[in-house]
N, C-alpha and C positions, 0 to 999 in steps of 0.2 A: 877899605870899610874898616871902620872903628870897630874895635872889639864890643862895646855896648852896642852897635849898629848890627853885628854877626849874633848877639846873644836875643836880640829882639825883634827880628826881620819883619813882624808883623805886627809892630805897636803902633806906628802912624794907622793904619787901618782899624784897628781897633779900639783907638784913641775918638779916630771921628765917628765911628757906629755910638760908644758908649755915650761920647758929649754932641750927640746928635741934633739937640736942641740949638745948636749953632748953628753946624753946619746946614741942616733942614728945617730954619728958620721961615723960607720961602713956603712953607703948605705942609710941610711934616712935622709929627709931634712924636717922640721916642715914647714906647711902650712904659717904659719905667723899671725900675725895680719892683717885681712883684711875681707873677706864676714862672713866667719864662725863665729859663733856666739860664747858668752863666756862660756868657760868649764862648766859644771852644775855638784854637786856632793850630793851626799846624804848620810846624815849623818846616822852612826850605831847605835841609841839609841836602847836598848834592855830595854824592861822593866822589874822591877821589879831584879835587877841585872845580871851578866853575864850569869846564864843559864837560865832565863827566869821564867817565871811561873812553879809553879807545880802541878800535878794533879792527884787524883787517878785514879785508873785503870778505874774504870767505866767512870769518866768523858773524861779520855782521849779517849775511844773508844765509846762514844757519839756522836751522830749529833750536831752540834752547830748551832743555828738559828743564821746568821748574819744580825744584824739591819740595816734599811736605803738601802735597796736596791732595795725594789720594785719599779716601775717605772709606776703603774697605779695610774690614777690623779682621785681623789676622785671627782673633778668638772673637767667637760669637757671643759670649759672655760677658765680653766689654759693651760698656754704655760708652758712648761719644757724646759728651756735652760742648754745646757750640752759643758762641753770648747771641742774643739776639738784637738785631740791626735796627736802631729807631729808625725812622724818618726823621731828617733834620727839618724845620719847616719856620719859614717868618711870616707872618700876620699881620693883613692890611686892613685897614679899614675907613671908610668915608662917611664921615657925619654932618649934615647938614643944619640938623636944628639939636636945640638940648643944649650941655654944657661941654666940656670937656671932660669933667670928671664922668658924666653920664657914658661917653664913648667907652674910656679907660675901663670904665667896669663891664659893658660890653663886651670889650675885644679882651679881657682879663677872663669873663665867662669864656671865651672861644677859646683859649689858652689853656681852661681845664677843660674843656671837652678836645681839643685839639692831645692833650698828654692822654685821657682817658681812651682814645681810640688808640693810642701806640705811637707816640709822636714826641719828640725833641724839640723842643718852642725855642728855636735861637735870640727873635726880636720880634717887635711888633712897632707896626707902622702906622698913625693915625692923620689922615687929610682933611680938613675943612674945607668944602665948596656947596656951591647951591643944591646940585645933586651930580652922581657918577659919572663919568664921561662915556657916553653911549660906547664908544668904541673900546677904550682899552680900560676902563673904571677910574683910572687913577687921572689917565688925559697921557699924552704921548712922551713928553718931557720926565715926566714924576716914573713912569713907568720905566722909562731908561735909564734912571736914577736907581731905583728899585734892583732893575738887572746888575746895574755895579753892586749892591748892596748885599744880594743873594750870591754873586759869585765870592765876593770877599770873604764873608762868613762860610761857605760851601753849603748851603741850604740845596734841597732837592725837590721841597715842594713850598707853594707861596697859598696860602689860605684865605678867601674872602670873607669877611664878617657878614656877609648880606649874600643873596642869592645870584650868582651872576648868570646873566643870559648867556646860550650857547656863543652867539657872537663874540661877548665879552670875551669870555675864558679864552678861546681860541686867538685872539688877537694879543692878549695879555699871556700867552703862551709864546708867541712867536718873539714877542720882545724879551722875555725873560729867562727863557732857555730852560725852564725848568716845567715840572707840571703845576698847572695852577686849579684847584677845586674850591668851592666854596662852602658855604655855612652848613648848609642842606646835605651835602657829599658826608664831610662828618660824622652827622648826626647821622644818618642812615648807615656809615658803617659802624657805630657804635652800637646801634639796634643789631644790626646781623650779628655781632659777635656776641651780644648777650641772650639773644632769643633762645630760648628751652624748647619751648611745648611745638607741637607741631601745628598748632595755629598761631602763633605767635611766629613762627618764621615763614607761615605762608603769608602772615599781615606783611613783614619788613621784605620779604621778594617783592611782594606787588608794589609797596611805595617805592623800591630800588628801580622796577622796571619803567615804573609812572615816571621818573625821575629821569632815567638812563632815552625814553625814547625819542624826545626831543633833542638830544643830545650827540648822538649817531653822526660819527664820522664816516667817509670814507675817503680811501687812501689807493691811489693806484689802480689794480685791475676791479676793484670793489665797486669802483665808478662805472666802469664797463658794461655795456647791456650784452644780455645773456638769452639770445636766439634759440629759437631751436631747429632742428631739421640742419642741412645742407646750405648756409648760407654763407655771402663773404666768398673769401679766398678757397674756402672746399668745396663751391660748387654752387647752384642757386634750386634752394628747392621749392617750389611753387607752395606757393600757401603759407610759406613760413617766415616771410620775408619782414615780420611785423619788429617793433624797436625791441622787444624783450625789456626784461627785468633787469634792472642794476641789482649787486649786490646786495646793496645797502636798503633795496624796498623789500628786499627776502629777507635781510634782517629785522624790518619792521613789521614784515608779516607775522615771523616765528614771537616776535614780543607781544604781539595783540594776540596769538593764540594762545601763547603761554599765561596774558594775564587773565585770559577766559577763563582759563582751567581754574588757576587760584582763585578767582572770584567766585564762583563755582563751588569749590571744595571750602570756603568759607562761608560762603550761604550753606553749605551741607554740615556745619559745627551749628548754626544758627540755634535749630529744633532742640541739642540738648540744651543750650544755655537756655532756652527761652523755658523747659520744660522743669527746669531746677527752680528759676524762678517764680512759675507758678506753683511749685508746690509749697515754697517758702508763702507766695501769698496767699495760696489757698490755707497755709495754716496759720495765717494771720500773722507771721514771722516778720517783725519789723527789721530794716535794713541799715547800716551805717556803712558809708562809703567814706575812706581816709583817700584824700587827692591833696595837691599842693607840689609846688617845686621841686627840681631831680634834686636828689642830697639833702633836702629837709630834714630828712628822719623821718619817712613815714611810715617805713620797716619795724624801725626802732620803735616807734612809740604804739606798733600793733605788735610786736613782742614782748612789749612791757604790759599790754593792758591784756594780751592772751596767752602768753607764753606760744605763740605760733611758730618760734623756729625759722621765721625768714630770714634770707639772705640779707646779710648786713655788711656791706662795704663802704668806705669812702669815696667813692666813685661815682659819676655820673651814670645816670638808668642803668644800676648794679640789677632791678629786678625788673623784668618787664612785665610779666604773666599776672594775672590778678589772682589772687590767693584769699580765701574767704575763711574764715574761721566762725565759731560759733562762741557767742558768751550770755551773761546773765546778769539782768539790774541788780540791785541790790533790793528790790522788790521781789523779786523772783521772775521776773518776765524775760525771757528768751529773747535774742537777737542776735542774726550775724552780721560781720565787722570783716569789710573788701579793701585790699591793698590793693589800690591801681598805677597805671602806669604815672610815673611825674612828668610834667611838664618841661616847658621853658623857653624863652622870649624868642618869637621869631619860629615858632616852633612849625616846621613843612606842613602844608596843607595836605601832604599825598598822607603823611603819619596819621593826621587829624583823620583822614578820610578812612585807610588802613586799619587803625587802630580803634574805629567806631564802638566795634564789638566789645572791646575791653575798656570803653568810656561807657558804656550802657549802664554799667555798674552802677554809676554816677546818678546818671538820668534815672534810671529805676529805684533808688534808693530814699529813704524817709526822713535823713541827717546825712548832711557831709563834714565830715571834719576836716577843714581845710588848714593844713600843717604850713608852719613858714618858719622860715630859720630867721630867729632873730638876731644870727650873728652876723648877717650879711651884710653887705656895705649898702644895698638900696631894697629893704624888705618891701616897701611900696607897690617898685615894680612887680615883686613875687605875686604879691597879692593883686593887681591889675593882670599881670598875664594869666594867672589859676582861672580868676571869676571869667575871662575872654573865652578861654578854652571851654570851661563849663556851659556858657551862655550858649557855644556853638552845639552843645549836645543836648538844648534844651531842659535845663536842670538849673536853670537861673533861681527859678521859685521856690527851689528845694531849702527845707532852715540849713542854715550853716551854722558851725562852729568852730571860730578862729584859734588857731592853738599855737603861740610862739614857742616853737623848740628851741634846743640849745640855750636856756633862759639864764643857764649857768658862766655862761660867754658876756652877757652884757651888764653895764652896771645898770645901777638905781637910775640914773638921769634918762639913759637910752629906754629903761623901761616905760618911762614918763611919755616919751616919744613913740616909741609903741602903740602903748595907750591909745593916744590920739588916731592911730590908723586903726585901730578895731577896739571900740570902749569895752565891751564885754569878753575879749579873748582871755582865753587861759594861758596862763604863764606854764611850760614845763621843760624837763630835761631828759631825754629818755636814759641819760648816762647815769645819771645820780635819782632818778626818780621822782624828782621834783614835781608838783601840779598831777602827777598822774591819778592820783583820786579825786581830784577835782575834775579832770576829763572825765573819768567814768560817773561822777554825780550830775555834772551837763548834759552827758550821754541821758541817763535816767529821767532826768526833766523835758528833756528835748524833745524824745520819742513819741508816735503817738500813744497816749493813753488809751485805752477801753473806757468806751463813753455811757455804751446800753446797758440798762439794767435788768436782767434776767433771773428768772427763778426755774429750775430745771429739776424733773426728776427723769433719771437716766436708770434706767435699767442694770441690771447689775451684770450681765453679759455685754455691755456697752463700755468695759473701764476703761479702753482706750480713751473715749471721750472725755471721761475723768481726768485721766493723765493728760489731755493736749491741753484741756481747761487751765489747769496747775500751771502748764508752762508758755501758754501764750496769753492769758487773761489773768484777770484781777481774782480773786476767791475770796468772798467773803463769809461763807457761812459756808458748811458741810455737815449734812445728818444725813443717817442711814436709816430707810424706811423700808417697810415690809415689800413693797413693789420696787424699789432701785434708792438711787441715791440722793436726796434734794441738794442741790447745788446753788446757792445763789452769789453771784459773781456780775462784774461787768467786762464785756464782751464788746467785740469790736461791731460795726453792723454787718459786714459779711457772716461774722461768727453766727451773729444773732438770727440769722436768715437761713442757716446751716441748721441750727439748732430750734429751730420755732415747732418741730412736730413733738419735742420734751418740754413744752414749755407748759408752766402751769398755770403762770399768768402770762398776760399781753406784758410784751417789752414798755418799760416806760422811759421814754428820752430823755 
């Protein structure tokens, strides 16, 4: 072995991976430079020569103590810090339509999801084929090639950029010999890490159980029958010679019971939400919902507008629970503004169902502020994805204000392209404060405006009504009379009906 070969024993394998466009020209495309981190190689240094240390027979058979493994602290006041071990993952994807650039954007997003979940991305592979292989997702030959890449990189997990059928996942695991998961599992894992409220945790657990149920696997005794009484070799118990239940069937029933309990808990939380929304509707308080792609800057925009102090982090799905804050328009009208959970392409349908209570904030709003990441490589797909999910919640007809956030990161030419996607959009930057005043002016303009002209005489002992009118309606004139306060105002039809007993004249539409 030459000196150069000894210094870099893994160069050939690394060069093959880094220059994979040539080695995988038959169907694979290398992920390329981007979100994936640099490859890690481990030197194969062997102590004592090529054959290692030699021991006598008694030494080879003896138990050997490994020093330094005790975790017991001699002093209880000491604090022991350990380095967090991250999973090393390889990403795979199959695309049948669209361009290679679209497929790479999708797998780069998967890389961001994996890193948010706590993984270290080593490599990413793309294959173009009419449809994924029904058995191993990639096909038998490509799966074996993937197994070689996983082994050479030292990866311990493979993540697919689409939802895998249970049979595909099992077959691919049998070939690559490491854990295989899909995009849905990664998103569910992120949600489980970030859920903080009781309702959010229940929603995430329900989604996880719905995903797990068809993917249960039985091993060994878990596939055996469990019959009651004296059956089999122990004896023949009359009336108890049924086939019994397998362990996997017991697990399924336990999951079904847990899912039913979670659904009851989530349903029990619904009246409180409805009561809050009913109170806002009764007081004619308009509502604004901030929706958008994950990591587009929704929480940052909310903080800029209201000073809400919501968690802001450069990570996907940093906030899951809806945050509602009160704000006032420039003409004095009060409204609520809510930050909702972010969306992502191929959002698992289990999450859409589980988080329907959170998405109700969008469906019940009077205006949707749709935040888009202006610096994203494909903002058009963000717009389409969010609008599709909003449509599933029944909020397609609600007025929409598109806000291109992170405008400080785009050029004037890119702004022209974005303007073509949404001609009436507002360009803003939560970091610099650009466009925030325009957002507030657009909200004032697009919120429903009171349209019923009323003249009321409200007794002095009902000053709460006068105060409410100043907050929720447009008061044109106020005069203090002997029998009460005369208020000339523009109110909503609901308020006009509620205040009909104090009307001096019939409302004019």
